[in-house]
Rosetta silent file (secondary structure, phi, psi, omega in degrees, C-alpha in Angstrom):
SEQUENCE: MGRRIRRITKDGSIVACGVDATDLAGEAERIHKTSAVVTAALGRLLTAASLMGSMLKGEKDTITLRLNGGGPCGTLLAVADSVGNVKGYAQNPIVELPLNAKGKLDVGGAVGRDGRLAVIRDTGMSEPYVGQCPIVSGEIAEDITSYYAVSEQVPTVCALGVLVNPDLTVNCACGLLIQLLPFAEEAAVAALEKNIEALPSITQMLSQGLTIDDICQKALDGFETDLLDEAEVSYRCDCSRERVEQALLTLKEEDLTGLADDTGKAEVCCQFCDKKYYFTKDELQALAARSEE
SCORE:     score description
SCORE:     0.000 S_00000001
   1 L     0.000  142.737  172.590  100.543   91.927   98.898 S_00000001
   2 E   -86.721  173.767 -179.676   98.838   93.782  101.724 S_00000001
   3 E  -135.227  133.296 -179.427   96.178   92.274  103.953 S_00000001
   4 E  -123.497  140.033 -177.164   92.845   93.739  104.969 S_00000001
   5 E  -141.497  148.217  175.510   90.474   92.413  107.624 S_00000001
   6 E  -130.383  135.256  176.766   87.100   93.397  109.119 S_00000001
   7 E  -127.898  149.898  177.267   85.645   92.345  112.467 S_00000001
   8 E  -131.044  141.552  177.823   82.299   93.086  114.115 S_00000001
   9 E   -69.771  150.380 -175.707   81.320   92.700  117.754 S_00000001
  10 L   -63.389  -25.796  177.844   78.767   89.959  118.440 S_00000001
  11 L   -84.110    1.524  176.288   76.297   92.524  119.760 S_00000001
  12 L    70.540   23.443 -175.433   76.508   94.367  116.422 S_00000001
  13 L   -98.001  -23.397 -174.432   77.585   97.635  118.007 S_00000001
  14 E  -140.452  137.847  172.290   81.094   98.132  116.594 S_00000001
  15 E  -121.581  137.291  179.757   82.862   97.275  113.352 S_00000001
  16 E  -125.679  133.807  177.698   86.647   97.469  112.978 S_00000001
  17 E  -124.410  130.859  179.299   88.601   97.364  109.747 S_00000001
  18 E  -130.028  149.772  178.288   92.374   97.085  109.620 S_00000001
  19 E  -141.516  132.401  168.735   94.861   96.946  106.765 S_00000001
  20 E   -88.493  103.433 -172.498   98.562   96.157  106.551 S_00000001
  21 L  -104.461   20.241 -176.448   99.405   98.590  103.750 S_00000001
  22 H   -56.885  -47.408 -178.862  103.193   98.231  103.787 S_00000001
  23 H   -68.657  -35.019  179.626  103.353   96.820  100.249 S_00000001
  24 H   -63.471  -51.114 -179.341  100.792   99.345   98.958 S_00000001
  25 H   -66.256  -36.438  178.991  102.697  102.344  100.269 S_00000001
  26 H   -64.847  -39.780  178.609  106.008  100.813   99.189 S_00000001
  27 H   -68.434  -37.247  177.026  104.813  100.345   95.616 S_00000001
  28 H   -62.877  -41.663  178.257  103.537  103.939   95.513 S_00000001
  29 H   -64.353  -40.840 -179.149  106.958  105.168   96.654 S_00000001
  30 H   -64.178  -42.226 -177.534  108.699  103.018   94.025 S_00000001
  31 H   -71.297  -48.162 -170.605  106.487  104.305   91.200 S_00000001
  32 H   -93.719   -9.367  178.394  106.336  107.970   92.123 S_00000001
  33 L    52.023   51.520 -176.320  109.800  108.299   93.729 S_00000001
  34 L   -77.843  152.296  171.916  108.371  110.444   96.506 S_00000001
  35 L   -72.637  169.403 -172.507  110.363  112.226   99.193 S_00000001
  36 H   -57.100  -47.435 -175.617  109.991  110.945  102.762 S_00000001
  37 H   -70.589  -32.361  177.377  107.216  113.295  103.889 S_00000001
  38 H   -73.903  -35.393  173.960  105.215  112.791  100.672 S_00000001
  39 H   -57.494  -44.432  179.508  105.650  109.012  101.009 S_00000001
  40 H   -65.063  -43.947 -178.075  104.119  109.278  104.488 S_00000001
  41 H   -67.318  -49.675 -179.226  101.265  111.523  103.317 S_00000001
  42 H   -66.176  -39.494  177.946  100.390  109.532  100.195 S_00000001
  43 H   -60.202  -40.697  177.678  100.811  106.237  102.079 S_00000001
  44 H   -64.348  -44.108 -177.947   98.335  107.384  104.717 S_00000001
  45 H   -67.429  -38.938  176.410   95.777  108.474  102.127 S_00000001
  46 H   -62.442  -40.976  178.829   96.121  105.197  100.189 S_00000001
  47 H   -63.634  -44.102  177.890   95.652  103.275  103.431 S_00000001
  48 H   -61.624  -42.100  179.254   92.530  105.290  104.276 S_00000001
  49 H   -63.352  -39.204  178.131   91.133  104.694  100.799 S_00000001
  50 H   -61.963  -44.331  178.478   91.726  100.938  101.146 S_00000001
  51 H   -61.907  -47.511 -176.633   89.851  100.905  104.470 S_00000001
  52 H   -71.800  -33.059  177.299   86.951  102.955  103.131 S_00000001
  53 H   -63.755  -36.198 -178.783   86.798  101.029   99.873 S_00000001
  54 L   -65.997  -13.536  179.283   86.309   97.755  101.742 S_00000001
  55 L   -94.378   -1.043  175.622   83.070   99.182  103.153 S_00000001
  56 L   -70.159  149.934 -174.842   81.532   99.697   99.710 S_00000001
  57 L   -93.125  -38.257 -177.082   78.631   97.384   98.948 S_00000001
  58 L   -84.455  142.766 -177.370   78.758   96.911   95.190 S_00000001
  59 L   -59.982  -33.704 -177.690   81.447   94.748   93.588 S_00000001
  60 L  -100.250    6.973  179.392   82.206   97.427   90.977 S_00000001
  61 L   -68.940  150.119  175.018   81.903  100.412   93.341 S_00000001
  62 E  -135.019  158.657  176.083   84.898  102.708   93.793 S_00000001
  63 E  -132.473  138.700  179.997   85.824  105.474   96.188 S_00000001
  64 E  -122.035  129.685  174.790   88.115  108.427   95.535 S_00000001
  65 E  -109.086  123.687  178.855   89.746  110.573   98.215 S_00000001
  66 E  -122.488  122.380 -173.601   91.001  113.969   97.061 S_00000001
  67 E  -126.442  124.498  175.344   92.929  116.106   99.536 S_00000001
  68 E  -144.227  109.076 -178.818   94.306  119.578   98.978 S_00000001
  69 L  -106.476   12.969  179.731   95.203  121.743  101.944 S_00000001
  70 L    80.657    8.172  179.632   97.245  124.341  100.110 S_00000001
  71 L   -83.187  175.493 -174.492  100.541  122.764  101.194 S_00000001
  72 L   -66.586  -19.602  179.320  103.627  122.218   99.032 S_00000001
  73 L   -81.881   -5.398  177.668  102.712  118.661   98.001 S_00000001
  74 L    69.503 -147.784 -178.302   99.592  119.985   96.223 S_00000001
  75 L   -77.730  134.554  170.833   96.690  117.662   95.577 S_00000001
  76 E  -109.254  135.344 -178.122   96.827  114.091   96.885 S_00000001
  77 E  -132.694  135.872  175.606   94.523  111.558   95.236 S_00000001
  78 E  -139.080  136.937 -179.201   93.743  107.946   96.139 S_00000001
  79 E  -125.813  134.642 -179.743   91.255  105.586   94.482 S_00000001
  80 E  -131.802  149.418  172.394   90.116  102.233   95.910 S_00000001
  81 E   -94.385 -174.572 -173.268   87.830   99.449   94.760 S_00000001
  82 L   -76.228   -9.163  174.309   85.431   97.479   96.952 S_00000001
  83 L   -86.176  -35.148 -176.478   88.103   94.928   97.905 S_00000001
  84 L   120.223    5.786  172.767   90.558   97.590   99.070 S_00000001
  85 L   -69.215  145.411 -172.348   92.996   97.646   96.141 S_00000001
  86 E  -135.505  163.646  168.458   94.286  101.170   95.590 S_00000001
  87 E  -150.867  158.646 -178.770   96.094  103.553   93.285 S_00000001
  88 E  -177.423  177.573  177.696   97.047  107.192   93.770 S_00000001
  89 E  -160.619  163.335  172.765   99.478  110.027   93.241 S_00000001
  90 E  -114.924  136.091 -178.830  100.772  113.281   94.681 S_00000001
  91 L   -58.822  -43.185  177.314  100.782  116.398   92.530 S_00000001
  92 L  -119.814   98.855 -173.236  104.260  117.332   93.810 S_00000001
  93 L   -73.591  -18.298 -178.121  106.116  114.142   94.778 S_00000001
  94 L  -112.652  110.458  176.095  109.248  115.871   96.087 S_00000001
  95 L  -136.667  130.312  178.394  108.811  118.068   99.176 S_00000001
  96 L  -117.315  120.677  179.876  111.496  118.665  101.784 S_00000001
  97 L  -134.341  152.557  172.741  110.459  120.032  105.195 S_00000001
  98 L   -64.824  158.780  175.270  112.049  120.085  108.665 S_00000001
  99 L   -62.875  154.444  179.533  110.708  117.568  111.181 S_00000001
 100 L   -77.556 -174.849 -175.617  107.729  118.758  113.214 S_00000001
 101 L   -62.845  -22.066  178.913  107.746  119.658  116.902 S_00000001
 102 L   -91.703    4.071 -179.724  107.464  115.951  117.819 S_00000001
 103 L    77.250   21.170 -178.510  110.518  115.072  115.745 S_00000001
 104 L  -116.981  168.810  177.670  108.437  113.306  113.083 S_00000001
 105 L   -57.921  132.951 -174.466  107.779  113.854  109.392 S_00000001
 106 L   -86.587   74.079 -179.405  105.651  116.985  109.017 S_00000001
 107 H   -63.035  -42.902  179.431  102.761  115.497  107.042 S_00000001
 108 H   -60.115  -37.493  178.268  100.425  118.293  108.121 S_00000001
 109 H   -69.528  -35.770  179.348  102.891  120.886  106.857 S_00000001
 110 H   -71.127  -40.996 -179.350  103.268  119.112  103.513 S_00000001
 111 H   -75.651  -42.192 -174.176   99.521  118.711  103.015 S_00000001
 112 L    91.781  165.754 -174.830   98.517  122.084  104.459 S_00000001
 113 L  -125.887   10.417 -178.687   95.492  122.969  106.548 S_00000001
 114 L  -116.629   82.401 -177.663   93.611  125.404  104.316 S_00000001
 115 L   177.437 -158.155 -174.858   91.447  123.293  102.044 S_00000001
 116 E  -137.908  153.034  169.026   89.014  120.410  101.876 S_00000001
 117 E  -101.407  124.033  176.920   88.859  116.637  101.831 S_00000001
 118 E  -110.251  134.648  177.598   86.516  115.344   99.133 S_00000001
 119 E  -119.326  118.994 -175.492   85.163  111.781   99.167 S_00000001
 120 E  -116.298  116.713  177.796   83.629  110.585   95.890 S_00000001
 121 E  -104.151  120.665  176.851   81.694  107.316   95.805 S_00000001
 122 E  -105.116  106.562 -177.376   80.951  105.880   92.367 S_00000001
 123 L  -109.780   16.271  178.335   78.260  103.224   92.759 S_00000001
 124 L    88.783   -0.538  176.429   77.212  103.037   89.115 S_00000001
 125 L   -75.269  173.828 -177.969   74.451  105.616   89.442 S_00000001
 126 L   -62.478  -34.062  178.137   74.117  108.474   86.967 S_00000001
 127 L  -130.188  134.987  177.316   75.998  110.780   89.326 S_00000001
 128 L   -71.606  155.641  175.521   78.556  109.769   92.003 S_00000001
 129 E   -81.802  132.666  179.611   77.994  110.790   95.611 S_00000001
 130 E  -123.949  121.656  174.473   80.358  113.569   96.699 S_00000001
 131 E  -117.826  145.000 -178.325   80.934  114.471  100.343 S_00000001
 132 E  -138.924  154.197  172.388   83.296  117.184  101.562 S_00000001
 133 E  -153.373  153.627  177.292   84.597  118.615  104.792 S_00000001
 134 E   -64.483  147.579  175.376   87.237  121.195  105.759 S_00000001
 135 L   -69.126  134.143 -178.453   90.695  119.859  106.539 S_00000001
 136 L   -89.468  -52.893 -174.902   91.278  119.672  110.281 S_00000001
 137 L  -132.696  -19.120 -173.543   95.017  119.058  110.598 S_00000001
 138 L    80.496   -1.694  178.945   96.373  117.739  107.294 S_00000001
 139 L   -83.261   -4.520  170.892   97.596  114.661  109.173 S_00000001
 140 L    82.565  -52.143  179.863   94.892  112.711  107.283 S_00000001
 141 H   -60.621  -46.350  178.332   93.643  110.354  110.032 S_00000001
 142 H   -64.017  -33.183 -179.947   92.010  113.251  111.893 S_00000001
 143 H   -71.122  -36.609  176.035   90.605  114.524  108.607 S_00000001
 144 H   -65.958  -44.110  177.864   89.010  111.139  107.829 S_00000001
 145 H   -58.788  -44.095  179.538   87.495  111.049  111.331 S_00000001
 146 H   -64.516  -39.390  178.889   86.129  114.568  110.826 S_00000001
 147 H   -57.702  -48.737 -178.610   84.678  113.635  107.426 S_00000001
 148 H   -62.850  -37.576 -179.775   82.637  110.799  108.900 S_00000001
 149 H   -69.699  -41.959 -174.379   81.395  113.021  111.727 S_00000001
 150 H   -82.382  -47.962 -171.843   80.495  115.996  109.498 S_00000001
 151 H   -90.849  -28.381 -175.633   79.330  114.396  106.250 S_00000001
 152 H  -121.489   -5.027  179.084   77.959  111.024  107.334 S_00000001
 153 L    52.182   42.758  177.658   77.237  111.503  111.054 S_00000001
 154 L  -116.357  115.537  177.871   78.966  108.213  111.876 S_00000001
 155 L   -60.593  121.340 -170.649   81.101  108.153  115.063 S_00000001
 156 E  -139.756  143.411  170.208   84.479  106.969  113.787 S_00000001
 157 E  -118.355  128.843  179.394   88.036  106.491  114.985 S_00000001
 158 E  -125.588  130.472  175.272   90.760  106.433  112.333 S_00000001
 159 E  -127.413  129.273 -179.197   94.436  105.653  112.900 S_00000001
 160 E  -134.426  144.047  178.571   96.973  105.741  110.058 S_00000001
 161 E  -154.519  141.858  174.919  100.731  105.367  110.072 S_00000001
 162 E  -137.105  122.156  174.351  103.661  105.100  107.675 S_00000001
 163 E  -101.229  128.137 -177.747  107.261  104.575  108.811 S_00000001
 164 E  -108.770  131.488  178.735  109.891  105.554  106.231 S_00000001
 165 L   -72.515  161.320  176.636  113.387  104.081  106.219 S_00000001
 166 L   -57.247  -27.920  178.545  116.510  106.269  105.931 S_00000001
 167 L   -86.920   10.797  175.690  116.866  105.099  102.297 S_00000001
 168 L    77.979    0.729  171.746  113.313  106.435  101.673 S_00000001
 169 L   -77.610  168.424 -177.003  111.714  103.001  101.273 S_00000001
 170 E   -91.354  122.777  176.542  108.695  102.102  103.400 S_00000001
 171 E   -76.456  -51.559  174.913  109.403  100.228  106.625 S_00000001
 172 E  -160.416  154.873  177.031  105.747   99.636  107.472 S_00000001
 173 E  -149.264  139.387 -179.105  102.330  101.174  106.853 S_00000001
 174 E  -160.198  167.101 -179.900   98.972  100.321  108.333 S_00000001
 175 E  -151.757  155.044  179.930   95.561  101.685  109.199 S_00000001
 176 E  -139.796  130.124  178.382   92.634  101.070  111.506 S_00000001
 177 E  -128.343  119.472 -178.204   89.063  102.324  111.083 S_00000001
 178 E  -121.889  130.986 -178.974   86.533  101.721  113.863 S_00000001
 179 E  -129.080  140.024  173.191   82.895  102.756  113.655 S_00000001
 180 E   -83.786  129.145  178.923   80.033  102.706  116.119 S_00000001
 181 L   -89.146  162.501 -178.939   76.924  101.215  114.571 S_00000001
 182 L   -55.252  143.232  176.933   73.390  102.477  115.320 S_00000001
 183 L    71.366   19.789  173.725   72.007  101.688  118.770 S_00000001
 184 L   -63.576  134.412 -178.051   75.413  101.018  120.344 S_00000001
 185 L   -78.160  156.687 -177.902   74.975  101.066  124.102 S_00000001
 186 H   -59.183  -36.411 -179.490   76.794  103.550  126.330 S_00000001
 187 H   -63.062  -39.583  178.859   78.724  100.749  128.025 S_00000001
 188 H   -67.317  -39.751  178.640   80.126   99.625  124.661 S_00000001
 189 H   -62.422  -45.740 -178.865   81.079  103.200  123.776 S_00000001
 190 H   -63.568  -41.632 -179.647   82.852  103.685  127.120 S_00000001
 191 H   -65.751  -40.275  178.951   84.743  100.384  126.775 S_00000001
 192 H   -65.228  -44.166  179.630   85.852  101.245  123.245 S_00000001
 193 H   -58.922  -40.487  179.014   87.054  104.710  124.299 S_00000001
 194 H   -63.899  -42.148  178.812   89.119  103.130  127.078 S_00000001
 195 H   -63.152  -43.904 -177.510   90.692  100.682  124.617 S_00000001
 196 H   -63.523  -42.288  179.964   91.530  103.424  122.116 S_00000001
 197 H   -61.845  -30.925 -176.711   93.192  105.578  124.760 S_00000001
 198 H   -88.170   -7.637 -176.024   95.427  102.654  125.775 S_00000001
 199 L   -72.987  134.877  168.826   96.530  101.716  122.247 S_00000001
 200 L   -68.429  176.295  176.743  100.156  102.381  121.220 S_00000001
 201 L   -62.984  149.714 -173.574  100.684  103.920  117.793 S_00000001
 202 H   -66.727  -36.554  177.789   99.516  101.626  115.022 S_00000001
 203 H   -70.102  -31.883  176.684  102.918  101.494  113.301 S_00000001
 204 H   -63.400  -43.110  179.131  104.554  100.680  116.633 S_00000001
 205 H   -64.437  -42.013 -178.859  102.252   97.689  117.059 S_00000001
 206 H   -67.508  -41.416 -179.338  102.889   96.458  113.521 S_00000001
 207 H   -70.090  -19.572  176.759  106.665   96.869  113.812 S_00000001
 208 L   -83.677   -0.770  175.754  106.568   94.915  117.092 S_00000001
 209 L   104.615   -1.510  177.327  105.230   91.902  115.217 S_00000001
 210 L   -70.856  140.116  174.283  101.486   92.220  115.785 S_00000001
 211 L   -81.001  168.251  179.465   99.382   91.245  112.787 S_00000001
 212 H   -65.605  -29.811  175.551   96.598   93.487  111.557 S_00000001
 213 H   -68.549  -40.896  176.103   94.131   91.015  113.099 S_00000001
 214 H   -57.428  -40.746 -177.753   95.948   91.295  116.446 S_00000001
 215 H   -66.992  -42.466  176.468   95.606   95.077  116.239 S_00000001
 216 H   -61.421  -43.362 -179.585   91.859   94.879  115.543 S_00000001
 217 H   -64.620  -37.159  179.624   91.433   92.456  118.451 S_00000001
 218 H   -65.776  -39.935  178.038   93.441   94.742  120.712 S_00000001
 219 H   -66.818  -28.980 -179.172   91.209   97.695  119.809 S_00000001
 220 L  -105.625   28.762  179.745   88.155   95.558  120.576 S_00000001
 221 L   -56.266  132.737 -179.884   89.566   94.045  123.770 S_00000001
 222 L    93.925  -11.004  177.722   86.775   92.811  126.032 S_00000001
 223 L  -104.666  143.549  168.728   84.318   92.352  123.154 S_00000001
 224 L   -81.724  133.850 -175.445   83.383   89.063  121.518 S_00000001
 225 E  -129.284  157.614  173.073   83.906   89.472  117.781 S_00000001
 226 E  -120.220  147.136  175.566   83.174   87.713  114.518 S_00000001
 227 E   -78.552  120.581  176.461   85.258   87.879  111.339 S_00000001
 228 E   -80.091  -52.413  177.937   83.293   89.689  108.634 S_00000001
 229 E  -169.463  166.783  175.000   85.784   89.214  105.810 S_00000001
 230 E  -149.902  155.807 -176.948   89.433   89.431  104.864 S_00000001
 231 E  -159.809  154.365  168.695   91.287   89.919  101.609 S_00000001
 232 E   -82.659  137.796 -179.687   94.670   90.461  100.031 S_00000001
 233 E  -128.786  156.173 -177.588   95.029   93.994   98.717 S_00000001
 234 L  -149.952  167.613  169.306   97.579   95.640   96.465 S_00000001
 235 E   -78.519  116.433 -171.634   98.528   98.806   94.633 S_00000001
 236 L  -138.687  118.216  176.788   96.709   98.184   91.381 S_00000001
 237 L  -102.787  134.990 -177.704   96.309  100.454   88.368 S_00000001
 238 L  -107.262   27.494  179.408   93.696   99.529   85.758 S_00000001
 239 L   -68.230  158.409  178.300   94.923  101.816   83.004 S_00000001
 240 L  -157.789  166.210  178.133   94.920  100.566   79.390 S_00000001
 241 H   -61.899  -37.406  179.846   95.453  101.943   75.916 S_00000001
 242 H   -63.181  -41.623  178.572   91.686  101.987   75.430 S_00000001
 243 H   -65.069  -39.760  178.903   91.208  104.135   78.565 S_00000001
 244 H   -63.888  -41.357  178.128   93.930  106.523   77.403 S_00000001
 245 H   -61.215  -41.266  178.763   92.225  106.821   74.019 S_00000001
 246 H   -62.768  -36.823  177.453   88.927  107.660   75.725 S_00000001
 247 H   -67.706  -41.121  179.881   90.678  110.397   77.696 S_00000001
 248 H   -65.172  -30.067 -179.179   92.300  111.786   74.543 S_00000001
 249 L   -66.648  -14.234  178.126   88.914  111.904   72.829 S_00000001
 250 L   -81.224  -10.003 -179.575   87.852  114.606   75.286 S_00000001
 251 L   -81.515  156.608  173.653   90.438  116.999   73.803 S_00000001
 252 L   -69.360  155.181 -175.907   89.733  119.470   71.023 S_00000001
 253 H   -56.685  -44.507 -177.258   90.875  118.402   67.551 S_00000001
 254 H   -68.464  -32.790  177.536   93.675  120.973   67.359 S_00000001
 255 H   -70.913  -37.527 -178.512   94.936  120.027   70.841 S_00000001
 256 H   -67.324  -49.161 -179.056   94.857  116.337   69.985 S_00000001
 257 H   -71.438  -20.854  179.467   96.750  116.597   66.725 S_00000001
 258 L   -81.513   -0.669 -179.440   99.182  119.046   68.336 S_00000001
 259 L   -72.247  -26.542 -176.021  100.387  116.427   70.820 S_00000001
 260 L   -66.618  140.167  179.032  102.835  114.912   68.359 S_00000001
 261 L   -89.892 -166.011 -176.820  106.463  116.021   68.743 S_00000001
 262 L   -64.540  -21.988  179.719  109.087  116.611   66.051 S_00000001
 263 L   -87.028   -3.661 -179.929  109.399  112.858   65.506 S_00000001
 264 L    86.343   15.246 -179.314  105.676  112.551   64.767 S_00000001
 265 E  -126.898  158.924  175.828  104.873  110.721   67.988 S_00000001
 266 E  -127.628  140.236  177.210  103.168  111.553   71.287 S_00000001
 267 E  -111.310  127.288  176.854  103.859  110.041   74.691 S_00000001
 268 E  -119.167  124.707 -174.885  101.057  109.805   77.258 S_00000001
 269 E  -109.460  131.876  176.891  102.014  108.760   80.785 S_00000001
 270 L   -70.532  127.397 -177.356   99.565  107.296   83.340 S_00000001
 271 L   -73.260  -15.976 -178.630   99.672  109.464   86.455 S_00000001
 272 L   -90.071  -38.890 -175.189   98.916  106.475   88.688 S_00000001
 273 L  -123.547   -3.110  177.811  101.459  103.872   87.527 S_00000001
 274 L    69.535   13.333  176.151  103.806  105.832   85.219 S_00000001
 275 L   -71.418  140.755 -175.674  103.143  103.446   82.322 S_00000001
 276 E  -107.315  137.586  177.486  103.760  105.145   78.989 S_00000001
 277 E  -120.642  137.711 -175.591  101.555  104.891   75.899 S_00000001
 278 E  -116.899  138.920 -179.977  102.741  106.049   72.468 S_00000001
 279 E  -130.583  134.620  175.966  100.654  107.367   69.581 S_00000001
 280 E   -81.060  167.638  179.282  101.769  108.187   66.046 S_00000001
 281 H   -61.261  -39.041  178.459  100.614  111.308   64.221 S_00000001
 282 H   -63.719  -40.122  179.404   98.310  109.171   62.069 S_00000001
 283 H   -66.623  -37.075  177.583   96.771  107.583   65.176 S_00000001
 284 H   -67.028  -39.585  178.178   96.189  111.004   66.699 S_00000001
 285 H   -65.447  -36.986  177.438   94.521  112.208   63.507 S_00000001
 286 H   -65.653  -39.714  176.594   92.281  109.120   63.549 S_00000001
 287 H   -64.673  -39.552  178.854   91.336  109.890   67.150 S_00000001
 288 H   -61.898  -39.420  177.884   90.623  113.492   66.177 S_00000001
 289 H   -65.471  -41.248  176.334   88.265  112.250   63.471 S_00000001
 290 H   -63.366  -38.011 -179.485   86.474  110.025   65.996 S_00000001
 291 H   -63.525  -40.194  179.264   86.243  112.980   68.363 S_00000001
 292 H   -65.442  -35.400  179.019   84.556  115.082   65.673 S_00000001
 293 L   -65.407    0.000    0.000   82.038  112.293   65.063 S_00000001
């Protein structure tokens, strides 16, 4: 299980949210069998979604991050609930690229830089809220920061990191999201900027043994803080046979009945968790009849 925590300064000027997403990113790699650079990219987006999901107000609210920069990994998608549990996938899970100029996985090259980041909040209203902004770097953390500045006008600092082992498993993954609240004083802004500049990389801190709470406290050094909330988070898919049936009902009758193979069965695979659902020809015909109704 991962762990997510939120802290707020006593003067109400800054809120910080951190998540240890090692297990989340590791489960995504296990399910989707991603290459190293896609593991890093998808892990970062899942971590960002977990952070942003924890800021939703309604218990049943969800947030979806959709990123497509025209790079070889195609569309990346991550969905989070209001606790911070996530699910997601990469359109192309296997991408091989040389290391970037810094000798690190080239996430920006895999994602691409010619596209948009879309943030979709479903709060139970008739239509979900959709915000978009152009991709800045494809490194994801900078793109999340830009989204908040452009679409929500909220000064935000986002740090995301995923370390991948030589055997392609996830060594560690974590994220930090810090936001200035309205009426923050200049002194608080200056102190926060100084702290951020002095911070090591977030994965370096986690791999050195710091907890996600330690990292939040380090970012807010010099401020008195209160714990807002904390929770265990995980990679969690809520697919079911009923949900798959509802998706199939959106197909045309001829497309639905044409799904069956030579054995008279159809296999439908969940793109988030790879769970497989099987339907007989008779079941597909029954669904087609319901669709016509």
